[in-house]
C-alpha positions in Angstrom: 139.8 119.9 142.7 136.6 121.4 144.3 135.8 120.9 148.0 132.2 120.2 147.6 130.5 117.4 149.7 128.4 114.8 148.0 125.3 116.7 149.2 126.6 120.0 147.8 127.2 118.2 144.4 123.7 116.9 144.4 122.2 120.3 145.2 124.3 121.9 142.3 123.2 119.3 139.8 119.6 119.5 140.8 119.8 123.3 140.4 121.3 122.9 137.0 118.5 120.4 136.0 115.8 122.8 137.2 117.4 125.6 135.1 117.3 123.2 132.1 113.6 122.7 132.7 113.1 126.5 132.7 115.0 126.9 129.5 112.7 124.3 127.8 109.7 126.4 128.9 111.3 129.7 127.9 112.1 128.3 124.4 108.6 126.9 124.1 109.9 123.5 122.8 108.9 119.9 123.7 111.3 118.4 126.2 112.2 115.6 123.7 113.6 118.2 121.3 116.1 119.4 123.9 117.7 116.0 124.5 120.5 116.1 121.9 121.4 119.6 123.2 121.4 118.4 126.7 123.6 115.5 125.8 126.0 117.7 123.9 126.2 120.1 126.8 126.7 117.3 129.5 128.8 114.7 127.5 130.3 116.6 124.5 130.1 115.8 120.8 127.2 115.7 118.3 124.0 113.9 119.0 120.8 113.0 117.2 117.5 111.4 118.0 114.3 110.6 116.2 110.9 109.3 117.4 109.4 106.0 116.4 107.1 107.5 113.9 110.0 109.6 112.3 107.8 112.7 112.6 110.5 114.3 114.8 114.2 114.2 114.1 116.6 116.4 116.0 120.4 116.9 115.9 122.8 118.9 118.0 126.1 119.9 116.3 129.0 121.3 118.3 131.7 123.6 117.1 134.7 124.8 119.2 136.1 128.3 118.9 139.2 129.2 120.8 139.8 132.8 121.7 143.4 133.5 122.6 145.1 136.7 123.6 148.8 136.5 122.6 149.7 139.5 124.7 148.3 138.0 127.9 149.0 134.4 126.9 145.4 133.4 128.0 142.3 132.4 126.4 139.3 130.1 126.4 137.4 127.8 124.2 133.7 128.5 123.4 131.4 125.7 122.4 128.6 126.6 120.0 125.9 124.0 119.8 123.2 124.2 117.2 120.1 122.3 117.8 118.1 121.7 114.7 114.7 120.0 114.6 113.7 118.1 111.4 116.8 119.1 109.6 117.2 119.2 105.8 120.5 119.6 104.0 120.0 122.2 101.2 123.5 122.1 99.7 126.7 120.2 100.0 130.2 121.1 98.6 133.4 119.1 98.3 134.5 115.7 99.4 136.8 114.9 102.4 138.1 111.5 103.2 138.3 110.9 107.0 138.5 108.3 109.6 135.4 108.1 111.9 134.3 105.9 114.6 130.6 105.8 115.6 129.1 104.2 118.8 127.3 101.8 116.4 130.6 100.5 115.0 133.4 98.6 116.7 136.2 100.1 114.6 137.1 103.2 112.7 136.1 103.4 109.1 137.1 105.6 106.1 134.2 107.7 105.1 133.7 110.6 102.7 132.0 113.7 104.0 131.1 117.1 102.3 133.5 119.9 103.3 130.6 122.5 103.4 127.0 122.0 104.2 124.0 124.3 104.1 121.2 123.1 106.4 117.8 124.3 107.5 115.2 123.0 109.9 111.8 123.7 111.4 113.4 125.2 114.5 116.9 126.1 115.2 118.4 126.9 118.6 121.9 128.2 119.2 123.6 127.6 122.6 126.9 129.1 123.5 128.9 127.7 126.4 131.5 130.1 127.7 133.9 128.5 130.2 135.5 131.9 131.0 132.3 133.4 132.5 130.6 130.1 133.2 127.4 130.9 131.2 125.3 129.2 128.7 123.4 131.6 126.5 120.7 130.1 124.4 118.4 131.5 121.7 116.3 130.7 118.6 118.1 131.6 115.3 116.8 131.7 111.7 118.1 129.3 109.1 119.4 128.3 106.7 122.9 128.0 108.3 126.2 127.1 106.7 128.9 125.0 108.2 132.3 123.8 107.0 135.0 121.4 108.2 134.2 119.4 111.4 130.8 120.8 111.9 129.8 119.9 108.3 131.2 116.3 108.8 129.2 116.1 112.0 126.0 117.1 110.2 126.6 114.5 107.6 127.2 111.8 110.1 124.1 112.7 112.3 121.9 112.8 109.1 122.9 109.2 108.5 121.6 108.3 111.9 118.4 110.2 111.4 117.8 108.5 108.1 118.4 105.2 109.8 121.4 104.3 107.6 124.6 102.8 109.0 127.9 104.6 108.8 129.7 104.3 105.4 131.0 100.8 105.2 134.2 101.7 103.5 137.6 100.4 104.3 138.7 100.3 107.9 141.8 101.4 109.7 143.3 97.9 109.3 143.5 98.4 105.6 146.1 101.2 106.0 149.8 100.4 105.7 152.6 101.9 107.8 155.3 103.7 106.0 158.5 104.4 108.1 160.6 107.3 107.0 164.3 107.5 107.7 
């Protein structure tokens, strides 16, 4: 538990917000483009937004990578966040059945997602959050990029949002049956 006063906390948050404003200037992007990355950093998860005219679509996809030293029995988990403006899926591979719950849905649904996805966009920014050294490094990267597993599922899900379609209306969790093993 930290020993910061409410005023200290406010000052730290304002400083962090000012640094975000500087990052937006340094990256030479519009502030709206940064919103999904900002949400992913502050609240976790994948995020996407689009403007009313559909001329701007942006997604942030988060991956977690744990680095663990067996000898020292210590490690940390990096968070890699890719911010992609006007994304386009170039290729998909495989089919994975999974349970998902979206903020737009009241219950979990069974959906199918590609296992691998290749994606490109007008602009791609990579952020790396390192809890060990308490730094967020951020830079532009070239596409296309390839993702598999959870990140590919996240891309598929966020693309649905950007296209304006609802999450797959497949079967829900209530359609499962329990099997007790003895």
